[in-house]
N, C-alpha and C positions, 0 to 999 in steps of 0.2 A: 512662472510656474509655482502654484499654490505651496504652502508647506503642508508637510503632512505630519500629525501629530504621531509621533515615536511612540511605539509602546516596548519597554525594554523586555518584558513577558506577555507572552500572550497566551500562556497555556491557563486551563479553568480544571476547577475540581476534576471532572470525567477523564481529562486527560491526563493528570496525575496520578489517577487511581488506574486507569489504562497502563502505562508504562511502568509503574510496579507490577502489575502484574505480570505484564510480559517477560520482566526480570527473574520473574520465581524459577521455572523452568532451566534456568542458567545457575543460578545460586544456590537453590534448596530444591533439587529435583523429586526429591522425595515429598515434597509436599503436592498433593493433587487435588485436595479442594477449595476452590476455588470462588465457591459460593457466600454471598454475604451473610448467612449464618453461621462464617467460620471465623473464630476470634482472631486470626491473622488477618482477614479481610477486613475485619471491624477495625483494627490497627492503623492498616494502610488507609481506609477513608479517613479515618480524625487525621492523619498525618496530612493527607491531602487536603481535609479542609481548613488547617492551619496554616498550611503552604499558601492555599488560595487565597487567605486572609492578609498575608504577608505579602503577595504579589499585589495584590487590590494599592496597598499602601506604597509598593515601589513605583507602580503605573502612576501615582500622583506626582512625582517629580516633572516628568516632560510638562504637567499644567503650568508649572512656575517658569520651566524652560520656555514656553510658548510665550510669555508674558514676555521675557525678557528679549524674544526674537521680536517680538512685536514693539519694541522702546526701541530697538534697533534701527528700525524703518521709519521709528516716529509716529508710531500708533499708541497710544497710552488708554487703560480702560479709563471711560469715561464717570466723573463722578456723578452724584446725584443732580438733578437738574430742579430747580425749585419752583413751585407752582406760582401763576401770578393772578390778582383778582382786583379790580376796581373797589376800592373803599369809600364809603360815602361818612362823611362826619357831619353834623347836625348841631346846628347852633340854637345856643337855649333860648333865643330872641333875635331879632333883626339889629344889627349892630351899626352905631352911625359911623364909626371907622372901618378901616379893612383887618381883618384877622388872619392872622399867619400861622398854619400848623406848620412847624418845621420838618426837614425831611429826616430821616429816620425813626417816625414816630411809632411803636408797636402798637399794634392790635391782638387779638387774640381769640379762640373760641374757649366756650366756659369749661373749666376744666371738672373733671365728674370724678368718681371713685376709681373707675377701671381704664378712663383715657387722660393724659396730660394736656393740659393745654397746648395748641398748636399757634405759633405765634408767626406774625406776618408782620414785615417792615415797610414803611411806605419809601417809596425811590425818590422822589422830588420834593419840594419843598409845596406845599399849596396855599395861595393866598384868596381869602374870599373879598371880593371887592364889592363896595358899597354900588346897587346901580345907579343910574342917571339917566334919565329917559329924556332924550332932545325932544322928540313930540310922537304925535302917533299920526299916523295916516291909512287911510282906506283904498282900496283900488276893486273897480270895477272891472270883473272878466268880461262884461257884455258892452264894454265902450267902444263904438266905431272907432274915436280916436283915443290912441294913447296918450296923449296929453290931458285928454278929460278923463281918463280913467283914475287918476291921484287925484285925493283929496287930502289936506293937511287939517289936523284939528289940534289945538293948543292944549296939551296935557294940565300946563297949572289953571286953566281956565274952565276946565270939566267941572260942573255942579254950579255955576252960574246961572242965572238968566239966560234963556237961549242959546247956550254951549250945552250941547249932547255930543256922544258918540254915536252915529249908526253904523254899526259892524259891517254889514252888506247891504248889497243893494235894495231898494224896494221891493223889488221881487228878486230875492236872492236866487242863484244860479251859481253851480260848482265851478270853482275860480276864483270866485269873491274871495278878498281877505283880509284882515288888517294885520298892519304893519307895526312895531315899535321897534326904532333904533336907539342905541347905546353908546353912550360917549366911550366909554372902556369895553374891554376884552373879558367878557364872562362866562370861557369856555370852562364844562364840566362844572358848572355851578348846579346849585338847587335853588331854582327862584319861584317866586309867590308873586303871582298877577294878581292882585286883589282889585276887585270893581263892584260897583254900587249897580247894579242891573235893574232895569224895568220888570216888575213883576209879570212871569209869562210874556217877556215881551217877543220871547222866540218860538212861538207856539208852533205846533205842528209835529215837534220833534218827541224822541223819547230822551229824557234827561239823563238815565243812567245808558244812554248811547249814542250822542250826538255826533254826526257825520263831519267832525273836526279834525284836523291836522294841526299840531303846534311844531314850528319847524323854523330850524336856524339856516343862515346863508354860510355855505361852506366853501366856496372859492368857484370860478367859471370851470372848472374840470369836474366837480361833483354836483355843484349845484345847492338846492334845499334838502336837509339833511332832517330827520323827522326826530324829535323830540321824545322823551319818554314821560307820560302824564302820569304821576303818582295818584293825584286825587283832581277831581274836579267838583269842588263844593258850590257852582253856580249853575250847575246843572244845563250846562249848553247855553249860557248866559241867561237865564231864566231867572235866576234868584242871585241878592248880594251873596256874594263869598270869594273863594280864591282858589286859583288853579296853582298845583304847586308841579314845576315842572324839571326834569333833569336834561340840561343842555348837553349839547356834544363840544364839539370845538368848533368855535365861530371865525368867519374871515370879516375884514373890514371892507367894506361895497359901497356905492354910490347909489341910489335909488330917488328917486322923485329929487333931483338936485340935494341931497341930503346925506354925508357920507357919515358911517357909523357900522356897529354890529349888529344884524339886524336879527329879530325875532317876529313871526307871524304865526297868525292864525287862519288856516284856510279852511273856505267850506269844500267839501271833498263830494266824490260821486256815492251815491248810496248804494249799499250793499243790498241782496234781495233779504225784502222784510225789514229793513229800516227806514226810517222816516227821514222828512227832511222838512225846512223849515216854509213855512206858510208866509212870514214876515219876517223882515228882518229885526234883529235883537237892538238894544238900546242901552247904551253906558253912560251913566252921569258921572261917575267918578273912578279914577285908574291909578294905582302907583303900583312899583315893582319894589318888591325885598327881597336879598338875599339871605337864605335861608342854611347853608349850607355848601358844601363841595365835594369833588370827586378826585380820587389820585390815585395812579398804580401802585401795588404793595404785591410784595413776593414774602414766599415763605424763607423766613430766615431771621435768625437770632442773632445780634450784635455783641459783639465781645471786646471791649475798647482796653488797650495800654496793659495787655496781657504779660507778664514778667516770664520770661521763658529761662531765664539763668544766667550763669556767670561764665563768661569765656575763660578756657583755661590755654589759650595761645598757641593751639597748635591747628594745622591745617584739616580740612575735611571732619569738622564737628557737625555731631546732628541735636536738634533741641525737638522738641514735640508739644504741640498747641494741646490745649485741653480736652478740646471739642474737636469731633471728626463727623463727618466729611466736610469739606468746605466748598461753598460756592465762589463761583467767578469771583474774582477781586479787581477794584478800580486802583491802579497803582498811583492814582492823584491822593487817594485815602488812606491806602490799607500795603505799609509798606514794616519793613524791621529798623528799628531804632536800636541803634549802637550807643551807650552811656560810657566811652573810656574815661581812664582816672585823667584829669587834668586837662582834657581838651572838650572841646563842644562837640553835641549830641551830634550823630552822624545817621544821614538816612541812607538805606540802603535799599537797592533795588531787587526785582524777583526777575529771575530771567526761567527759559525754560529747559536750558543746559549750560553747563560752564565751556562748550567748545567756542565761543568767541570771547572769554573771558581773560583779562590781560593782571598779571598780577596786581595792580592798582585796583582793580575794581571792585567796586562794593557790590557783589552779586551774591544772591542765594538762590537756591532753589526750595519750590516749598509743593508737597505731595497731597494734592487735595483730597485722597483716598482716607489715607490715616494721619494727618495734619504732621508729617516728618518734615523740619526745614533742616536744610543740609548747604554747609557752607564749603567754598571751593578747595578741592583737595591740591596735593602738591605731590607731582609724578615724577619719577625719572626717566630722563629723555635716552633715547639712544646713543647720543655722544658723550652720555656723562653729566649732563647738567640736570640741576633740576629746575621745573618752572612750574609756578603756581599759578593755577586757574582759577583768580579772584583773590581778593585780599582776605588777610584773616585779623578778626578783630584782636588788639592787644590783650595780654591776663588782666582778668579782672574788670573786664568790661562787662557792663551789664547787659542786657538783650532784652528788649520788650516790644512786641507787636503794635501798633499804631491802631487797628481795627481788622476786623474781620468777620465775616458771616458763616455760620452754620445750618446745616437744614438741609431743605429738599427733598425728594421722594414722592411717590404715589399718594403717601397719608395727606399729603397737602391740599391734593384735590378737593376742598372742603366742597358743600352745597351752598345754596346761597341762603343769606341769610343767619350763618354762623359765624361771622367775625364781629363780635357785637362786644368786646371788653376792651377796655382802652388799660394800657398798662400803666401809661402816667397820665395825670390829671392835667389838661389843655382851660385855660380862660374860655368861658363861653361855649365852650363844646360840651355837648348833655349826651351825644349819642352817635353810635359809631356802628356801620352795616357794611358787609357783600351784598349786593342788587346782583349781582352777577355768580356762580359757578366758580370757582378758581380751578383754571385749567393749566395745562403743560408741567405738571410735578411728573418727575420720573427716578425710578429705581437708578443706581449705579449700575453700569453696564456688566454685562455677564463675560465670560471668556469665551462662551459660544457665540454671542453678538458680535463680538470684536474678530472672531475668526472669520466670520463671516463678511464684514466690512474691509478686513484688511486687503483683499486684493482692487477694491474701487479706491481706498487710499493709497494704494501702491500706484495706481494708474494716475492720481489727481494730483499726489505730492503736496497739497495743500495749494495747489497753483489752478488758477482759473484759463483755461485755453480753450476748450469747445463749450458750445452752448449747454450740453450736459454737465458740465463741470461747475458751469456757474449755477445752475438748478440744484445741483447736489450740494454745495458749499452754502447755498441761500438759504436750504430746508433745515441746515445745521443752528442757524439762529433761534430763539427761543421765540415761541410767537408765531411763527411762520408756517401756515398750512398747507399753502400751494405756490410755488415758485416756477413762472415759464420766461423761457429767455430767448429772445428774438436780436438775431445776430444775420447779418450778410451772408447769405445761403442758406439759412435754415430755415428760412419762410420764401414761398413764392413773392411775395410782396410784403414788406414791413412798412409801417407808418413812416411816411416821409421817405420811402425808399432808402434804407442806412447805408450810408458810406462806409469803406471799410475802415475796418478797427472801432466802429461804434457798437456799442453792446445797449441792449436795454433790457433789465429784468423786471418782469411782473410778478408783481408779492400779492398774496392774498392773506389775510390776517386771520388766524384762529378765532371761531366764534362759537358762543355757546347754541349749540342747535335746540331752536324752543318751538316744538309741537311741529316738526319736518317744515319751519318757515326760515331755515338756515340763510342768511345773507337776503332774504327779501327786507326791503326797506331799510337795510344797515349798510352802512358807508364802510367802504371797502379800504378807505384812506388813512391809516395811521403811521402820521408822521414820524413819531419815533421807533416805531417799527421798520419804517423805510429807511431812516437814519442807521439805526442800527445794523441792518442788512446791508446797505451801504459802505458804512466803515468797514465791515467783516468781509466785505470783497474788494475793496480797495487797495486792502493789505495783499491780496492773493491774485489783482489781475496781473495779465502780461503789460509790460512796457509799452508803452503808445494805444492802449486800447482806452478808450473814451466810456466811462460807463455811465449809465441811466438808470436808478431804482424808482421805479413807481408802481402806485395802484392800476390794474388794468381799468380800463375804461367802461363801466358798468351800464349796460342797455337794459333798460326797464319794459320786459313783455308782460302785455295785459292780456289775457283771455276770456272771450265771454262765447260761453257753449249752452246749446240746449241738446239735453240728452232725453230717448226715450226709454220708456219700460213697460213692462206689461200695464195694461187697463186693470187688472184686479191686484196691482201692488198697492199693500196698507202705506200708510201714510209715515210710520216710523220707518219704512223699508226706505223710501223716497228719501228722507232725511239723510239716513245712513249712505244712500249713493251718493248723495249731492257733498256728502262730508268727505266720502272716498274720493271722490271726483276732485275736488279744490285739494286734499292733500298730494295725491298725484299730480296736480299741474305745480303745486308749489314745489315739490320734490324734485322732479324732473327739471323744470327751468331755474335751478339753482347752481351757483358757482363752485357749492360745496357739494352738494349729492346729487347733480343732475347729470344729463348726459347718459349715453348708450350705456357706459358700463359702472353707473351708480358713483363715481368717485368726484363729481363734479363737471359741470360744463366744461368742454374743452376750448380753451382759451382760442380764440379767433376762427371756431366752428362755425359754420351757418346753421340755420333753424328751417327748417322744410314743415309748412304745414301740416303736412300728412303723417308727420310723427305725433302731431297732437291729437289727428283722430287716432290713431296704434294706440295710442298711450292707453285714452279715455275707453276706449273698446274694450279694453282688458279689466275695466272695473265691474265687479262683482254687481249684476243686478239690471246692467245696461242693456237694452236690447239691440240699439243702433244711434251712432251720435249724428243729431240732424243736423244742427248747425254749429259753425268754429268761424268765429273771428278774432284775427290775432291783431293787437295795437301796440304801436310804441309811440313815446312822446314826440309829437313834432312842434316845434313852438312857432312855424312859419303856417300851418295848418291852419282855417278857420274855427273848428274846434279843438285844435292843439294836439290832435292824437292824427297819426297816418295807420292807414290799414295795411296789412302785410299780406298778400300774397303772390304767387304761393312758396314763395321763400325769402328768409330774411336773410341776407349777405353780412358779414360783421369784419372788421379788419382785424387783422392780425392782431393789434392788442386790445380787443373787445372779447368782454363775456357778458353773458345772459344774467338776469336777475330779474326775480317774479317782479311783476307790479302789484297791480288789483284784479283780480281774478273772480269774474261772475258765472256762477253753474246756475243754470236751471232745470229742473227735473220735471218732466209732463208722464 
């Protein structure tokens, strides 16, 4: 039964006035003028106004009582949540040895007269590794024999007489690619591919818009994932220069008998109005340099070895940290240090409460909201004995906290390109920036929000039993946008026919929405986030449940459509219709903004081609939808794609993701 907020006195101003007037005939019958102009009535209203203010203050007491009621059932007001963003460190020049950027490096926004600097702290060590190419390979998409499709080129001999690299086939076609394997892992690196190309060797393209895709291999489950191209100084292999790439996570694999971490440049299908190559470009020299790296950071300021004070030897002491609110803590790095006279340093552990603490347990609690640190109390038991809930530091012991981080809130959701100030100088690092906006920052939980979440908390009690429990608890992990649980009986046919006790939780990470293309060509695999969700759920699953946390299997859907408009439509209107239709397709076929309700394509839901017709018919300016062709990748097909009609069936662990859409308006 939900708790009802008590009101100690529900009377208001008019209620008090009416009650006072009703008593006039009893106590003062000669008073007959009850109009508002009467001085006595004015005094009554003044009294009622002052009493109403007093009652308002009295009725605030139940809010504090409600907080205590929530704490009794294990619900605490959540502290602010820190925003997270990937930050990229650029080197002053390529270095002959690896460069390490330590964990805890602080970067910030520019401080102004009206706003202080917003500080972010890196969450892991970043090692920028010097790249070593094994060799270079090319693969022809049109080769009849798979073995003949691969060609190997000795990178060290490029530039010598008779040694050149033909990037694509003599008659280039989509799917041709150049492959570069590396000896070591260069995940989250800024790589510069420096090439000496034949001038105008790749004729036929627009150098500012080449039909190329730079990709890295990310494992069998994900395949090839696009890199972010920061700069292409070669104009699509037409002039000597360099291509600056930001690589995602790379996985080791073996292709063409060579094992390594693979980067490739693939010739793609052209968009409407985009031109392709007449002939293959040639590369005379090629080398790769590491220019920087990217690491995750969160909105936090670190405080180390803060002295809290000196113990007086009594139980239940409280100390206050200088900065609050506090962010989530790592027990391996953030703990209380007690320096007792004549003894070695003691490390004390943080607990949620003292219910299970014994007399000798070195425990303490820490309120993340106001930074209050509390030591274990001593309570008188019903049998007359005194029980200590946790140990008490000796008198004159000094207490200090090893490290904690404070910050968080919506103020940390800064836009891209604003984290460009390094708080400390790092050798060989000349610049830092965030190429994506920071996300996930949230202010401290309000009491009204806690009241709404209390019934759900009572039902789950931090234990995952039903599929809804797993989904609810997974969403509590920062960075999770959507969660979907597959369990026996929860879906008609789970992948591989789930056995009793087997639970699969599919997690979608938060992504910045760019021009309505959320999820398109973006990897849904975030190993660090999956590990965090798995650790969070593993502590709350029931005994015997086998837990598997992974990203849903993404099905890339490409749509080619022909739309008809009025014969007298202006050219700029036709272009607007084309853009609106593309936006509608990318928005609808998205794991984040798609589906019938616009909250993301439901995991496991089939796609009917008729839905595409209905979606495009609603685009303003479209008279009718002429032709629609829906395709998905199919490596076993001669052209590499499979046409879908009239329905695309999805397994229960799959979700739709936009591929490359083509819209023709006539």
